[in-house]
C-alpha positions in Angstrom: 76.8 23.9 203.6 78.8 27.1 203.7 81.8 25.2 205.3 81.6 22.5 202.6 81.6 25.1 199.8 84.6 26.8 201.3 86.5 23.5 201.6 85.6 22.5 198.1 86.7 25.9 196.8 90.1 25.6 198.6 90.6 22.1 197.2 89.9 23.5 193.7 92.5 26.2 194.2 95.0 23.6 195.4 94.4 21.4 192.4 94.7 24.4 190.1 98.0 25.4 191.7 99.4 21.9 191.3 98.3 21.8 187.7 99.9 25.2 187.0 103.2 24.0 188.6 103.2 20.8 186.4 102.5 22.8 183.3 105.1 25.4 184.1 107.7 22.7 184.8 107.2 21.3 181.4 106.9 24.6 179.5 108.9 27.3 181.2 112.7 27.7 180.8 114.9 28.2 183.8 114.8 31.8 185.2 118.2 33.0 186.3 117.7 36.7 186.6 121.2 37.6 188.0 123.5 35.0 186.5 126.4 36.6 184.7 125.7 37.4 181.1 128.2 35.9 178.7 128.6 39.1 176.6 131.0 41.0 178.8 134.3 42.7 178.3 136.9 45.0 179.7 138.9 47.8 178.2 142.0 48.9 180.2 143.6 52.2 179.0 147.3 52.3 179.9 149.7 54.9 178.4 149.2 54.8 174.6 147.4 51.5 174.5 143.9 50.2 175.3 143.9 46.5 176.1 140.6 44.6 175.5 139.2 41.3 176.6 135.7 40.5 175.4 133.3 37.5 175.1 131.2 37.4 172.0 128.4 35.0 170.9 129.0 32.6 168.1 125.7 33.6 166.4 127.2 37.1 165.8 129.4 35.6 163.1 127.9 34.6 159.8 128.9 31.6 157.8 130.9 29.8 160.5 128.4 27.4 162.0 128.5 24.8 159.1 126.1 22.3 160.7 123.8 25.0 162.0 123.6 23.5 165.5 124.1 26.8 167.2 127.6 25.8 168.4 131.1 26.2 167.0 133.1 23.0 167.0 136.9 22.9 167.1 136.9 22.0 163.4 134.6 24.9 162.5 136.7 27.3 164.6 139.9 26.2 162.9 138.4 26.3 159.4 136.9 29.8 159.8 139.5 31.3 162.1 140.7 34.0 159.7 137.1 35.0 159.0 136.4 35.2 162.7 139.5 37.4 163.3 138.5 39.8 160.5 135.0 40.1 161.7 136.1 41.0 165.2 138.6 43.6 163.8 135.8 45.2 161.8 133.2 45.0 164.5 135.1 46.7 167.3 136.6 50.1 166.5 138.1 52.7 168.9 138.3 56.3 167.6 140.3 59.2 169.0 141.9 62.4 167.6 144.2 60.3 165.4 141.3 58.5 163.7 139.9 55.0 163.9 141.9 52.2 165.5 141.5 48.4 165.2 142.6 45.6 167.5 146.2 44.6 167.1 147.8 41.3 168.1 144.3 39.8 168.2 143.9 36.4 169.8 140.7 34.4 169.6 139.8 31.3 171.6 136.6 29.3 172.1 135.1 29.1 175.6 133.7 25.6 176.3 129.9 25.8 176.7 129.5 23.0 179.3 130.6 19.5 180.2 128.2 18.0 177.7 129.8 19.9 174.8 133.5 19.9 175.7 134.6 20.4 172.0 132.1 23.1 171.0 131.2 26.6 172.2 128.6 29.3 172.0 131.0 32.1 173.0 134.4 33.2 171.7 136.9 35.2 173.8 138.8 37.9 172.0 141.9 39.6 173.3 143.8 42.5 171.7 145.2 46.0 172.0 144.4 49.4 170.4 147.3 51.7 169.7 146.2 55.2 170.6 147.5 58.6 169.4 146.2 60.8 172.3 144.6 58.7 175.0 143.7 61.7 177.2 141.4 63.4 174.6 137.8 62.4 173.7 137.5 58.8 172.5 134.6 56.7 171.2 134.1 53.0 171.1 132.0 51.3 168.5 130.8 47.7 168.9 128.5 46.0 166.4 128.8 42.3 167.2 125.5 41.0 168.6 124.0 37.5 168.5 120.7 36.4 167.3 119.4 35.2 170.6 117.2 37.4 172.8 119.9 37.3 175.6 122.6 38.1 173.1 121.5 41.6 172.2 123.4 43.4 174.9 127.1 43.7 175.5 128.6 45.1 178.7 132.1 46.6 178.6 133.8 48.0 181.7 136.4 50.7 180.8 139.1 51.7 183.3 142.1 54.0 183.2 144.4 53.3 186.2 146.4 56.5 185.6 143.6 58.7 187.0 141.4 56.0 188.6 138.5 56.5 186.3 136.1 53.7 185.5 133.0 53.5 183.3 130.4 50.9 182.3 129.3 50.9 178.7 126.1 49.0 177.6 126.0 48.3 173.9 123.0 47.1 171.9 121.9 47.1 168.2 120.2 50.5 169.0 123.3 51.9 170.8 126.4 50.8 169.0 128.7 53.7 169.9 129.6 55.3 173.3 131.9 58.1 174.4 134.6 57.1 176.8 135.1 58.8 180.2 131.9 60.8 180.0 130.5 63.5 182.3 128.5 63.0 185.5 125.2 63.6 183.7 125.9 61.0 181.0 126.9 58.5 183.7 123.6 59.2 185.5 121.5 58.7 182.3 123.4 55.5 181.5 122.7 53.9 184.8 119.1 55.2 184.8 118.5 53.2 181.6 120.4 50.2 183.0 118.2 50.2 186.2 115.0 50.4 184.2 116.0 47.7 181.8 117.0 45.4 184.7 113.8 45.7 186.6 111.6 45.4 183.4 113.5 42.3 182.3 113.9 40.7 185.7 111.0 38.2 185.8 111.4 37.3 189.5 111.2 41.0 190.6 108.2 41.6 188.3 106.4 38.6 189.6 107.0 39.6 193.3 105.8 43.1 192.5 102.7 41.7 190.9 102.0 39.6 194.0 102.4 42.7 196.2 100.0 44.7 194.1 97.2 42.2 193.4 95.7 42.1 196.9 94.6 45.7 196.7 93.8 48.1 193.9 93.5 51.4 195.6 96.1 54.1 195.1 96.9 54.2 198.8 97.8 50.5 198.8 99.9 50.9 195.7 101.8 53.9 197.0 102.5 52.2 200.3 103.6 48.9 198.8 105.9 50.5 196.2 107.4 52.9 198.9 108.2 50.0 201.2 109.6 47.8 198.4 111.7 50.8 197.2 113.0 51.5 200.7 114.0 47.9 201.3 116.0 47.3 198.2 117.5 50.8 198.3 118.9 50.0 201.8 120.4 46.7 200.5 121.9 48.4 197.5 123.5 51.2 199.7 124.9 48.7 202.2 126.3 46.6 199.5 127.9 49.5 197.5 129.4 51.3 200.4 129.9 48.7 203.2 130.4 45.5 201.2 127.3 43.7 202.4 126.8 40.7 200.1 125.6 37.1 200.1 126.5 34.5 197.4 124.1 34.0 194.6 123.6 30.4 195.7 121.8 31.8 198.7 120.2 35.0 197.3 118.7 33.6 194.2 116.7 30.8 195.8 115.7 33.2 198.6 114.3 35.6 196.0 112.2 32.7 194.6 111.1 31.8 198.1 109.9 35.4 198.7 107.5 35.0 195.8 106.1 31.7 197.0 105.8 32.9 200.6 104.2 36.2 199.8 101.7 34.7 197.4 100.8 31.8 199.8 100.4 34.4 202.7 98.0 36.4 200.5 95.9 33.3 199.7 95.7 32.3 203.4 94.8 35.9 204.4 91.9 35.8 201.9 90.3 32.9 203.8 91.4 34.0 207.3 91.5 37.8 207.3 92.2 38.0 211.0 95.6 36.4 210.5 97.1 39.6 209.2 96.9 43.4 209.3 98.0 45.8 206.6 101.0 46.9 208.6 102.1 43.3 209.2 101.8 42.7 205.5 103.9 45.8 204.7 106.5 44.5 207.2 106.7 41.3 205.2 107.1 43.2 202.0 109.9 45.2 203.5 111.7 42.0 204.7 111.4 40.5 201.2 112.5 43.7 199.5 115.8 43.5 201.5 116.5 40.1 199.9 115.5 41.4 196.4 117.9 44.3 197.0 120.8 41.9 197.6 119.9 40.3 194.2 120.0 43.8 192.6 123.2 44.6 194.3 124.8 41.4 193.0 123.7 42.3 189.5 125.1 45.8 189.9 128.3 44.4 191.3 128.7 42.2 188.2 128.1 45.2 185.9 130.3 47.6 187.9 129.7 51.0 189.3 131.4 54.1 188.0 134.1 54.6 190.7 134.5 58.3 189.8 130.7 59.0 190.0 129.8 56.4 192.6 126.8 58.2 194.1 125.7 59.4 190.7 125.7 55.9 189.2 124.0 54.4 192.2 121.3 57.1 192.2 120.7 56.6 188.5 120.4 52.8 188.9 118.0 53.2 191.8 115.9 55.7 190.0 115.8 53.5 187.0 114.5 50.6 189.1 111.8 52.8 190.6 110.8 54.1 187.1 110.4 50.5 185.9 108.3 49.6 189.0 106.0 52.6 188.5 105.5 51.6 184.9 104.6 48.0 185.9 102.3 49.4 188.6 100.5 51.6 186.2 99.9 48.7 183.8 98.6 46.6 186.7 96.2 49.4 187.7 95.0 49.8 184.1 94.4 46.1 183.8 92.6 45.9 187.1 90.4 48.9 186.2 89.5 47.2 182.9 88.6 43.9 184.6 86.4 45.7 187.2 84.5 47.7 184.6 83.9 44.8 182.3 83.4 42.0 184.8 82.9 43.5 188.2 84.6 43.1 191.6 84.1 39.3 191.7 86.1 38.9 188.5 88.8 41.2 189.9 89.1 39.1 193.1 89.3 35.9 191.0 92.0 37.5 188.9 93.9 38.3 192.1 93.6 34.7 193.4 94.7 33.3 190.0 97.7 35.6 189.9 98.7 34.3 193.4 98.4 30.7 192.4 100.4 31.3 189.2 103.1 33.0 191.3 103.3 30.1 193.7 103.7 27.7 190.8 106.4 29.7 189.0 108.2 30.7 192.2 108.4 27.1 193.3 109.9 26.0 190.0 112.5 28.8 190.1 113.3 27.8 193.7 113.9 24.2 192.8 116.0 25.1 189.7 118.2 27.6 191.6 118.8 25.2 194.5 119.6 22.2 192.2 
């Protein structure tokens, strides 16, 4: 009878997992944690000029989408071109000792969205030049053009000055619309610290893998060991990528990250029924191997954003520490949730919650894997 109950329970888990996968396929959007964000730009300071190229979301411009379809057609672009140019000039301002400067010789062109909309776009590419008075003194860049979408609230601009080899990454948002150019080492550290924290907190695949790692044990010893191993793994990958050029194409790394979620969650479910198949050290070794893959994904994202060449170690340390801060925050939330479930419903409910989390992870990870491969 015991064997029959165990078999029935396993079949129930399998049916639940398939149901979750089908529902997720219908309801969840594609998850591309490391695909390049459209809102990017460069600012290259040469002599008395600063040359800018930047991609801006159409939804940042009011009154230009006449049919309210979220896209800008060729006709709409032509009809509102002067309004678009004026909005860009007013929305991006560079200030130095000589006062405020606006883009000169501004060119604006639509970037085709995809093959299904060859004559419309969600992004506009702007190119222009700032005329500077004293490019070696303190400068500030202001940027206030943000879209309405959740993924259009951040703008990345890489600033470079070939004369002295300095390079800087600026991250703009509605809450941070002005940044000093060519800042100090401490400002660089703080900026990359925030960037690392934001990246891990908003990276759904990293969060889901972290959840899978944590749900099989709720003690502090387990959490500390799991986080330490996960941290060590992706720190190794980040370091090798930044200093030795280790990298793999996103077409390999992204599906592999999704596969780690599915594999780790499936392993945990199997280990619950056949405990002798694993030991804590073997499981930590699996976590470490998976974390190396996640580290390559983080390295790819960091490479897209760009490290500060002048403060390479500082920016890498800040990004790493930001990631760890985000992980500790998530771990704390998981522990608080687990404590609440245990006190309210007991250990049985906590074990059920762990199994449910693993099943959900398998469903979502499988969908992400298929999407990223296809």
